[in-house]
C-alpha positions in Angstrom: -34.3 -10.2 -6.5 -31.0 -13.0 -7.1 -28.7 -12.6 -3.9 -26.0 -11.8 -6.3 -28.0 -8.9 -7.7 -28.6 -7.7 -3.9 -25.4 -7.7 -3.2 -23.9 -5.8 -5.7 -26.9 -2.9 -5.5 -26.3 -3.0 -1.6 -22.3 -2.5 -2.4 -23.2 0.6 -5.0 -25.7 2.2 -3.7 -28.8 -0.1 -2.5 -30.9 1.4 0.3 -32.1 4.5 -1.5 -35.9 4.2 -2.5 -35.8 6.1 -5.8 -34.8 3.1 -8.1 -36.2 -0.3 -8.7 -40.3 -0.4 -8.4 -41.8 1.5 -6.2 -44.8 1.4 -4.1 -46.8 4.2 -4.0 -47.5 5.3 0.0 -45.0 3.4 2.1 -44.1 5.7 4.7 -39.6 6.0 2.7 -39.0 6.8 -0.6 -39.6 5.2 -4.1 -37.7 3.4 -6.1 -36.8 5.3 -9.5 -39.1 5.2 -13.0 -36.8 3.4 -15.7 -37.4 3.4 -19.5 -39.5 5.9 -22.0 -42.6 4.8 -22.9 -42.4 6.9 -26.0 -45.0 9.3 -24.8 -44.6 12.6 -25.8 -43.8 15.5 -23.1 -46.5 17.4 -23.3 -46.3 19.8 -20.9 -48.8 21.6 -19.3 -49.4 25.4 -17.9 -46.8 25.6 -15.6 -47.0 28.6 -11.9 -44.7 31.3 -12.7 -41.5 31.4 -11.5 -38.9 34.1 -10.6 -36.4 35.2 -12.7 -33.5 33.6 -10.3 -35.7 30.5 -10.2 -35.3 29.9 -13.8 -32.0 30.9 -14.3 -31.2 28.6 -11.4 -33.3 25.9 -13.2 -31.9 26.8 -16.8 -28.0 26.3 -15.9 -28.6 23.2 -13.9 -30.3 21.9 -17.3 -27.8 23.1 -19.3 -25.4 21.4 -16.9 -27.4 18.0 -16.9 -27.4 17.8 -20.7 -23.8 17.9 -20.9 -23.2 15.5 -18.3 -25.9 13.8 -20.1 -24.3 13.4 -23.2 -21.0 13.3 -22.4 -18.8 10.2 -22.4 -18.4 9.1 -18.5 -14.9 11.3 -17.9 -12.3 10.7 -16.0 -12.0 10.1 -12.0 -10.4 13.0 -9.9 -8.3 11.5 -7.5 -7.9 12.6 -3.5 -4.4 13.8 -2.4 -2.7 11.6 -4.2 -4.0 8.4 -3.1 -4.8 5.7 -5.8 -7.6 4.5 -4.1 -9.8 7.4 -3.6 -11.1 9.1 -6.4 -14.0 10.9 -7.5 -16.6 10.8 -10.7 -16.0 14.4 -12.4 -19.0 13.7 -14.9 -21.5 13.7 -11.8 -19.6 16.4 -9.8 -20.0 18.4 -13.3 -23.5 18.3 -13.8 -24.4 18.8 -9.6 -21.7 21.7 -9.7 -20.0 20.4 -6.8 -16.0 19.9 -6.0 -14.4 17.8 -4.0 -13.6 20.0 -0.7 -18.0 20.3 0.0 -17.9 16.1 -0.7 -15.3 15.4 2.2 -16.9 18.2 4.6 -20.3 16.4 4.1 -19.9 12.9 3.6 -19.1 11.8 7.0 -22.9 11.9 7.6 -23.8 8.5 5.9 -21.3 7.2 7.6 -24.3 5.8 10.1 -26.6 5.1 7.4 -28.2 1.7 7.6 -26.7 1.3 4.0 -23.2 1.9 4.6 -23.4 0.0 7.4 -24.5 -2.9 6.2 -21.8 -2.8 3.2 -19.0 -2.7 5.7 -20.1 -5.5 7.6 -20.0 -7.4 4.5 -16.5 -6.1 4.0 -15.5 -6.9 7.3 -16.9 -10.8 6.5 -15.5 -11.3 3.2 -12.2 -9.5 3.2 -10.9 -10.1 7.0 -7.0 -9.3 5.7 -7.6 -5.9 4.0 -5.4 -3.2 4.0 -6.4 -0.7 6.3 -5.4 1.9 3.5 -7.7 0.2 1.0 -10.3 -0.5 4.0 -10.4 3.5 4.8 -10.4 3.9 0.9 -13.8 2.0 0.4 -15.5 3.9 3.6 -14.7 7.6 1.8 -15.7 6.4 -1.7 -19.2 4.6 -0.5 -19.7 7.8 1.6 -19.3 9.9 -1.3 -21.5 7.1 -3.2 -24.1 7.8 -1.2 -23.9 11.7 -1.0 -24.1 11.8 -4.4 -27.0 9.5 -4.8 -28.7 12.0 -2.2 -28.0 15.1 -4.1 -29.3 13.4 -7.3 -32.5 12.3 -5.8 -32.9 15.8 -4.9 -32.3 17.2 -8.1 -34.3 14.5 -9.8 -37.4 15.0 -7.7 -37.7 18.6 -7.5 -37.4 18.6 -11.5 -34.1 19.9 -12.0 -32.9 17.2 -14.1 -35.0 14.8 -15.9 -35.7 11.1 -16.1 -33.2 10.4 -18.6 -30.5 12.2 -17.5 -31.2 10.7 -13.8 -30.8 7.2 -15.0 -27.9 8.2 -17.2 -25.9 9.6 -13.6 -27.3 6.7 -11.6 -25.9 4.1 -13.9 -22.6 6.6 -14.1 -22.4 6.3 -10.4 -22.9 3.3 -9.5 -20.4 2.0 -12.9 -18.1 4.2 -11.5 -17.9 2.4 -7.4 -17.4 -0.6 -8.1 -14.4 0.2 -10.7 -13.0 1.6 -7.1 -13.2 -2.0 -6.1 -11.2 -3.0 -9.4 -8.5 -1.3 -8.5 -8.2 -2.3 -4.9 -9.1 -5.9 -5.0 -7.9 -9.2 -6.9 -10.2 -11.1 -9.3 -11.0 -13.5 -6.5 -11.3 -10.7 -3.9 -13.6 -9.0 -6.1 -15.5 -12.0 -6.8 -15.8 -13.2 -3.3 -17.3 -9.9 -2.1 -19.9 -9.2 -4.8 -20.8 -13.0 -6.0 -20.0 -11.9 -9.8 -16.9 -11.5 -11.7 -16.1 -7.9 -12.4 -16.4 -8.4 -16.4 -19.8 -9.2 -15.2 -20.6 -5.5 -12.9 -21.8 -3.2 -15.5 -24.0 -5.8 -17.5 -25.9 -6.1 -14.2 -25.8 -2.2 -13.6 -26.9 -1.8 -16.9 -30.2 -4.5 -16.6 -31.1 -3.3 -13.7 -31.6 0.7 -14.5 -32.8 -0.8 -18.2 -35.8 -2.4 -16.1 -37.1 0.4 -14.3 -40.4 1.5 -15.6 -40.7 5.4 -16.4 -43.9 5.9 -14.4 -43.4 4.2 -10.8 -46.7 5.4 -9.3 -48.7 3.1 -12.0 -50.1 0.6 -9.8 -52.7 -1.3 -11.9 -51.0 -4.7 -12.7 -53.6 -5.6 -15.3 -53.1 -3.5 -18.5 -49.5 -3.3 -19.6 -47.5 0.3 -19.4 -47.4 0.8 -22.6 -51.3 0.4 -23.0 -51.8 3.0 -20.5 -49.4 5.4 -22.4 -52.3 4.7 -25.4 -55.5 5.3 -22.7 -54.3 8.5 -21.0 -52.9 11.7 -22.8 -48.7 12.0 -22.0 -48.9 15.3 -20.2 -51.5 14.1 -17.8 -48.9 11.1 -17.2 -46.2 14.1 -16.9 -48.0 16.0 -14.4 -49.1 13.2 -12.6 -45.6 12.2 -12.8 -44.5 15.9 -11.0 -46.8 15.6 -8.4 -46.0 12.1 -7.2 -42.1 13.1 -7.4 -43.3 16.4 -5.3 -45.1 14.1 -2.4 -41.5 11.1 -2.2 -39.6 14.6 -1.7 -41.7 15.6 0.9 -41.2 12.1 2.3 -38.0 12.1 2.0 -37.5 15.7 3.7 -39.5 14.6 6.5 -37.4 11.2 6.9 -34.3 13.3 7.2 -35.9 15.8 10.0 -36.9 12.4 11.8 -33.6 11.5 11.8 -32.1 14.7 12.9 -34.4 14.9 15.5 -36.3 18.5 14.1 -39.8 15.7 14.0 -41.6 13.8 15.8 -43.5 10.5 14.8 -46.4 12.7 15.3 -45.6 15.7 13.7 -43.8 13.3 10.9 -47.1 11.1 10.3 -49.7 14.0 9.8 -47.2 15.8 7.3 -46.9 12.3 5.2 -50.9 12.2 5.7 -51.1 15.8 4.4 -48.7 15.0 1.5 -50.5 11.8 0.7 -54.0 13.5 0.5 -52.3 16.8 -1.6 -51.7 14.3 -4.2 -54.7 11.6 -4.5 -56.7 15.3 -4.4 -54.5 16.6 -6.9 -55.3 13.2 -9.6 -58.9 13.2 -9.0 -58.6 16.7 -10.3 -56.5 16.1 -13.0 -57.9 12.4 -14.3 -61.4 11.6 -15.4 -62.3 8.3 -13.3 -62.0 6.0 -16.5 -58.1 7.4 -16.9 -57.4 6.6 -12.8 -58.7 3.0 -13.2 -56.3 2.9 -16.2 -53.3 4.1 -14.3 -54.4 3.4 -10.7 -56.7 0.1 -11.3 -59.6 1.5 -9.2 -60.1 5.0 -7.1 -59.7 2.8 -3.9 -56.4 2.0 -5.1 -55.4 5.3 -5.5 -56.4 6.6 -2.1 -55.1 3.6 -0.3 -51.7 3.4 -2.5 -52.5 -0.4 -3.4 -53.0 -2.3 -6.8 -56.6 -4.5 -5.8 -55.2 -7.5 -6.8 -53.9 -11.1 -4.9 -51.5 -9.8 -2.1 -48.1 -10.7 -3.9 -44.9 -12.0 -1.9 -42.9 -9.7 -0.4 -39.5 -9.6 -2.8 -36.5 -8.4 -2.1 -36.4 -5.8 0.5 -39.9 -4.5 -0.5 -40.9 -4.6 3.1 -38.1 -2.9 4.3 -39.0 -0.1 1.6 -42.5 0.4 1.6 -43.1 -0.5 5.8 -40.0 0.7 7.0 -39.8 -2.7 8.9 -38.8 -6.3 7.6 -42.1 -8.8 7.4 -40.3 -12.2 8.9 -43.7 -14.5 8.2 -42.7 -15.8 4.7 -46.6 -16.6 4.2 -47.4 -12.8 4.9 -47.9 -10.2 2.0 -47.2 -6.2 2.3 -51.1 -5.9 1.8 -52.0 -8.4 4.4 -50.2 -6.2 6.9 -51.6 -3.1 6.0 -55.2 -4.3 5.6 -55.1 -6.3 8.8 -53.1 -3.9 10.7 -53.5 -0.4 12.2 -51.5 2.1 10.7 -50.9 3.5 13.9 -49.3 0.2 15.2 -47.2 -0.3 12.0 -46.0 3.3 12.6 -45.2 2.2 15.5 -43.5 -0.8 14.8 -41.5 0.9 12.3 -40.2 3.1 14.7 -38.8 0.2 16.8 -36.9 -1.3 13.8 -35.5 1.8 12.7 -34.5 2.2 16.8 -33.0 -0.6 16.6 -31.2 -0.5 13.1 -29.1 3.2 14.4 -28.4 1.2 17.7 -26.8 -1.4 16.0 -25.0 1.3 13.9 -23.3 2.5 16.7 -22.4 -0.7 17.8 -20.4 -1.6 14.8 -18.9 1.9 14.5 -17.5 1.2 18.1 -16.4 -2.2 17.1 -14.7 -0.9 14.3 -13.1 2.1 16.2 -11.8 -1.2 18.5 -13.9 0.0 21.6 -15.3 -3.1 22.1 -14.9 -7.0 21.2 -17.6 -8.7 19.1 -18.7 -10.7 22.1 -19.9 -7.8 23.5 -21.5 -6.6 19.9 -23.1 -10.0 19.8 -24.5 -10.5 23.4 -25.5 -6.0 23.0 -27.4 -7.2 19.4 -28.9 -9.9 21.3 -30.3 -7.4 24.0 -31.6 -5.3 21.3 -33.6 -8.0 19.4 -35.4 -8.9 23.0 -36.2 -5.1 23.8 -37.8 -5.0 19.9 -39.7 -7.7 20.3 -40.5 -6.7 23.7 -41.8 -3.4 22.4 -43.6 -4.9 19.6 -45.4 -7.7 21.6 -46.9 -4.6 23.9 -48.4 -3.1 20.7 -49.7 -5.8 19.0 -51.8 -8.9 19.7 -50.7 -12.3 19.5 -52.8 -13.0 16.2 -50.9 -9.5 15.0 -47.5 -10.4 16.3 -47.6 -13.8 14.0 -48.8 -12.1 11.4 -45.7 -10.0 10.8 -43.4 -12.5 12.6 -44.6 -15.6 12.3 -45.1 -18.4 15.1 -41.8 -18.8 16.1 -42.5 -15.6 17.9 -45.6 -15.9 18.9 -45.8 -17.3 23.5 -47.9 -20.6 23.7 
């Protein structure tokens, strides 16, 4: 991913996995499926649901259809503040009001995505009007909150793929437009590293490039050919079970963040969810169809294409493994092959714990409780603790594989 694209995506909603090119069985969430393949949506028989469930689903579908077919609505302002707004069409689709958003969006202030974006704002816009900065905080946490609701609606089947893509696109465009109302053209370009006029084209390009079926791992066959070889209803059913697995993974992640689930419990729940998906695929698909979609039965079972390990692209290592690979010569597949899963889970925990502590540190800095030199010193101490923890569970060879020669003891 080009740097300017990553900058604008971080500001818009980067950090949610349901978006760009997903890896099948990471410890994180997925990226969205994107363009349609022309597959007829033949629906297999489904388990019966209660009348209440059917009514709720129908209501959501109706609202989703209206929101998807209507042009972007005017944005609603908050208490007359010219810098704070809400995307009304998405609020209507999700059946949520501004008061609900105001009540719940603050929990996203300590997420890595929000902290990283505010770091970017503080770095680039050093003399920013405090009123504008507060509006940026509120608009960005609103973005993250609504995106989380869209994720759940899509993964649970309340909205379809096309509606999801349209809603995410509108949400991203709404958010970047809030900056156009607050910043000069030069400030906007300094922040996003693109001109305001180019933002919507980048968003459209990214969303148009997203694959329809994210679980297809076979890199040797074009997606269109997969659609010709496997019946449409089977692809749709696999997609349904895949999204169920990802939704469960998302919920597990939230429970870990809340402290209501231990790492051991989470690991067991993730393995159970993954096993259920694999078993369902084996029940539904022939071996030839599995080979067509996943490359091989082994690829289905491991969640990785059986090809030459690719280079780490963008933040794909953080999405799949939950931590960043520092060694530029190491691939995700190589790390997964060479290092025990339990060790990888522990490194992920150390990495995310450090991220949470940094978020708290930045929050204290923003509140004026501590100075920048304290942040720098404490951050260095966090890095040292992270390295010590990783060395405590890895051999020198394993540490080098992930972090490179610079971190290996001589």
